[in-house]
N, C-alpha and C positions, 0 to 999 in steps of 0.2 A: 412342351406339349400341352400342359395345363393352361398356359396363357393363350395358346392357339384355340383350344377347345372353348375357352371362355369367350374369346373374340367371335368365334363362329356362332355360339349361342346368342350373343348380343346382336350380331348381324341378322340372324334369323328373326329375332324378336323385333328388331327395327323394321325389317321387311313386312312383318305382320302388322305393326302399327301404321306403317306407310299405307298398306292396303286399306286398313280401317279408315284412315283419314282421307284418302283420295279416291277410294273405290277402284284403284288401278293396281295391277301388279308392278312391282319395281323392275325397271330395266336400266341397266347401267348406261349412263350418258344421255338418257332421255328424261328430261324433267317432266313432272306431272303438269298437265294442262291446268291453268288457273281457271277452274270452271266458272267461278262467280264473275270474274272479270270478262271472260269471253262471252258469257251468256248475258251480258248487260244487266247484271244484278239478279238474274234468275238462278236459283239453286237447283241442283239435280232433283231434290225432293219435290219441289213445286212443279217441275215440268220435266218430263222424261226426255223431251227432244233436246239434243245437243248438237249445235252446228258451228263449225269453224272451218277455215280453208283446208284443213287436213283430216277432219273427223266429222262424220255424220252419224248420229246415234238416235234411235227412237225405239220405244218398246211397243209401238202401235203397229199392228199388221197392215193397217191402211197406209202407213208411212208417216212422214213429218206433218204436223198440223201447220199448214202454210198461212192460214189466217192469223194464227198466233205469232208466226214468224214475221209477218208484215208489221204487226204492232210492235214487236220487240226491236226490229231493225229500223222502224220509222220510215218505211217506204210506202208507196201507194198501190192500191189494187188496180190491175188492168181491168176496167169495167167495159160494159157494152158500148158506152158512149165513146170511149177511147178507141175501141176496135172499129166502130163505125167511122170515126174520124180518120183512122189510118186508111180505111177502104176508100173514103171520099178523096183523100189526098193523093192516093196512088192510082185510083181507078182500077184496082185489082181486088179480087176476092181475098179476104184475110187468110193467111196461112193456117193450116189445121192446128198448129201449135198455139195460135192465138184463139181460134174458135173453141178449142177444148181446154183452155186454161193451163196449158203446159208452160207457156210463158205467162206468168200470173201477176207479176209485180213490176213496178217501174219507179224510176226517179227522173223527173223532168222530161218525160217523153212529149208532153204537151208543148214544151219550149222548142223541141226539135221540129215538131209539126208546124209551129208558128213560123219558125225560120224557113222551113221548106216551102210553106205556102206563100212566103214573101220572097221567094226565089233566092234564098240564101242557102249555100251548100253546107253540108256537114260531112263527117266521115265515120266509118265504122272501125272498131277495134275489138278483136277477141283474141283468145290465146289457147295454148295447150302446154301442159307440163309433160315433156317427153320422158316418162319413167320406164317405158318398155318399148320393145320393137313393134309389138302388135297392139293396135287399138281395138276397143270393143264397140259394139253398136251405140252404147250410151255416150261415147266420146263424139259421135257424129252429130248429136242433137244441136249444140250451138252452131256447128258449121252448116248444117242443113238450113237452119233458120237465118243465119247471117248471109248465106248465099241468096236466099229469097229477098231479104232486106236490100242487099246490094243491087239486085236486079230491078226491084220495083221502085227504088228511090234513085237508082243510077248514081252511086257515090263511090269514092275510093275506100279501100279496105286495107288495114294493116293487121297482120297476125303475128303475135309474139310467141316464140317457142322458148320457154323458160328453162333451158338446159342448165343454166347457172343455178337455178333454184334446186333442180333435182340433184345436182352435184353436192350442194350444201346440205340437203336433207337426207339423201340416200347414200348407200355405199356404192358409189359409181365414180369412175375416173372422169376427168373432163372430156377425154377422147370418146368414151363410151356415151356420155350424155349428149355430145354433139352428134354422134352417129345416130342415136335414137331420134334426135331432132330432125335429121335429114330423112330418116325412114318415115317418121310421122308426117313430115311435109308431103311425102308422096301420097299418103292416104287423104290428106287435106286437099291436095290438088285434084285427086280423083273425084272429089265432090263436085267438080265442074267449075271451079273459079276461073275468071278471065285474067290471064297474065297481064293484060294492059291496064287492069284496074285494081290489081292486088299485089301487095308487097308482103312477103313472108320473111321474117328475120329470126335468127338465133341470137340470143343475148350474148353468148360467148363470142360470136362473130361480129355483130353489128356495133356493140358498145364502143369498141376500139376505133371505129371508123367515123362515128358521127359526133361532131362537137355539140350540135344542138341537143342531142339525146342526153349526153353526159351533163351538159349544163343544167338541164331540167332535173336530172337525178340529184345533183348537188343542191339545187334550190329546195327540192322537197326535203332532202336530208337536213338542211339547215333549219327547217320550220317544224320538224317533228322531234319531240324529245324522247329519250330512252323510256321515261315513265309512260309516255303515250303509247309507244309500240308494245310495251309490256302489258298495258291495259287492254289494247285492242287484240293482240295476238297471243298473249300468254307467255311471251318470252321470259326467260329467267337469266340470272347472272351466269349460269353455266352454259348458256347457248353461245355458239361461235358468233363473232361480230358480223360474219357474212349474212347470217339469218336476220340479224337486227337491221342491217342496211338494205336487205332485199326488197321490202315493201316499196321503197322509193323507185326501184327498177321497174316494178309492175305498174307504178303510177305514171311513169314518164311517157308511155305511148298515148296517154289521155290528152296530151298537149300537141297541137299541130307543129309547133316549132321543133319537136323531136325528129321531124321528117322534112328538113328544108328542101330536099330534092323533089318532094311531092308537092309541098304547099308553098314553095317559093319564099320560105322564111316567114310566112304569115302566122301570127300568134292568136288570131281571134276566131279560128274555125272550130266550131263545137264538135265534140266527139260523142258517139253513141256506142255503148258497150253491151252487147248481148252476152250473158254468162249465166252459169248456175248460181243460185243465191248464196252458196258457201263462199264465193269470191267477194261478196259485198263488203266485208271489213276492209279490204284493200282500198276500195273505191270510196267508202265513207271517209277514210283518211285523206284520200286524194281530193275529194270535194271540199273537205275542211281546209286544206292547204291552198287550193287553186286561187281563191281571191287574194290571198296574201302574197302570191308570187305573180299577180297580174294575169292570171289565165282563166278562161271560162271553165265552169264546173262540168265534168263529163256527165252525160245522161246515161241511165242504165235500163236494161230490160232483163228481168230475172226469170230463169226457168226453174221448174221443180227438179228433183233428183231422179235419175233413171234408176228404177229398182233392180236389185240383184235377182237372179233367177229364183233363189231360195226364199224370196219375200222382201217386201218393202222395208222391213225393219233390219235387214242385214245389209252389209256394205259390199259392193263389188270390189274384187281384188284382182289385180293383174297377175298375182302369184297363184290364184286359185282358178284354174281353167274352167271349172264348172260354175263359177259365179256369174258368168255372162256369156253372151254369144260374141265371139271375136271375129274381126273382119277377115281373118285367115281361115276360119272354119269351113270345112267341106259341107255339102248338103247333108251327108250322112251324120256328121258331127252335130249339125244344127238340130236335126230330127231327134237324135239320141238325147242331147242335152235338154231339149224342151220336154220330151216325153218323160225323162227320168228325173229332172231337177226342178222344172218350173212349178212353183208353189201353187196349189190349187185352192180355189174357193168352193169346190164341190163338196158333196156329202160323202159319208163313209161308204154307203151302198147305193146301187142304182135306184133301188126302190125309194130310199130316203130322198135322193136327188130329184127324182121325178115328182115326189110329193111336195118337198119344201123349196126346191130350186137352189141355184148356186149364188155365191156372193162375189159380184164383180169388183167390189171395193178392195178385196184382198187377193183376187186371182191375178197372178203375174202374167199369164197369157193374155188376159183381157187388157191389163195395163200396157203391155207391149204393143197390142193392136191399136190402142189409143194413140201411141206415138207414130206407128208406121202404116196404118190402114188409111188411105186417103178418103175413101167413100164414107161420108157421115151417115147416110141412110143404112148402109150395110152394118156399120158399127152399132147403130141403135137396134137393128134387128137382132144382132148377136147378143146384145145386152138383154133384150126382152126375152129371147129364147133361153138364155142361160139362167136368168133370174127366175123364170117360170118353171125350169126343170126340163124343158123340152130338149135343150141342147146339153149333152154330157161333156164332162171335162176333156175326155179324149178327143171329142169332136172339135171343141174350142182350140185345143192344142194343134190339131191338124190344120185349122184355118191359119194359125200363127206360123206354123212350119211352111205352109204354102205361100205366105206373105213374105217371110224373111229369106227363104232360099233364093228366089230370083233377085231380090234386092241386093243380097250380099254377093251373089254370083256376078251381077252387073258391076258392082263396085270393084270386085277383084279384076274383072276384065278391063275396066278403066285404069286401074292402078298399074296393070301390066304395061299400059301404053306410056306411063310416066317415066321418062328417062332421067338420068343424072343431069343431063344438059337442061331439061325443062326445070328441074329443081333449082339449078343454078340461076336460070332466068328469073324465076319467081323471087329468089333470095338476093338478087343483085340490087343495091340501092340505085334507084333511077327515077326519072320523071314518069308519071302515069298519064293515062289518056284524059286528063282534066286540066283546065286552065284556072290558075289561082292568081 
């Protein structure tokens, strides 16, 4: 008994020193994130923003400082010149995500435009990690934008469902992960993608059938060391080998030879990846490896993070139904969630609000409208009225409710039309409506 008591005391003291050293509570089987490495040499004390493919943390109510992130990740800002060039190349008004800085950073987008202007094709690649049956509105952001890119440039699109990743990282069976992948595919198809131009695939399903895909995985694996993935992703010696080899699987769709049925075996077709900036470490690794295996580097377009209802410094969680608006929510649930949980930039009393005005930089309802309200003039009017105190928080929330309710109802209606047969069509490896 004495030995057990001593061991318990020692364990408790170790847990305490663990928390002091890492700033995190000890969890069995979960190693601490190696903050210095993932943050590219930036420590928590210097900079409160912390971004990796699994964690986004900031202490700022406005959200992550994206200008600092551009410097830290070494990407380029999407400036007015680039937006104007996209408009000239496509002949279309730039998407509201571009106009409003929601997609704010890029790697080699100018090369994609050079190729496009010289009549050379490229293709799009984006993805989704299917960790739950229901997706939330934030998950739609890359797909809404990717659909616009596909339409204005008229190019093929591949969508990776990383059900293997979710199996490795979460407490899921392979069957459950694959089931979530198919359910999520229905939501993605409901965004309006063209089956003749789009291939959606599950890693658990497609990897076993495509020699081109597996060859590229092996090539990437050969050219990245264990030390490098530890440095990029913070893996430790106690992580399963599946996690360590997974980045190569997310890298492989960046190369056209992974899809011989679409690209006729051609290896020189460049890829453009629209994604949230937390996925960038995967593709920094991919871009580093690409020239060494004779492949073109993928180009990227990075989006900001979609804020949780409780504020931009908190993270949305599929396990917390109140942290976001889900695509399965009823009009009543949407109204209740926004009224009850949406973080407000308003003042404590109506008198104060009328006098000093609200803060759009931290108000979640305004942030959500920036994503989903198409009309630029209306958005600017709302900003002026809220900042001046003319518009109250409750009134701003009402505008958001009236914007999201029909949008989600329409999505649900489209999703109902998506049959298992349609999912199978999208997920069958095949030639698309392009000649290569």
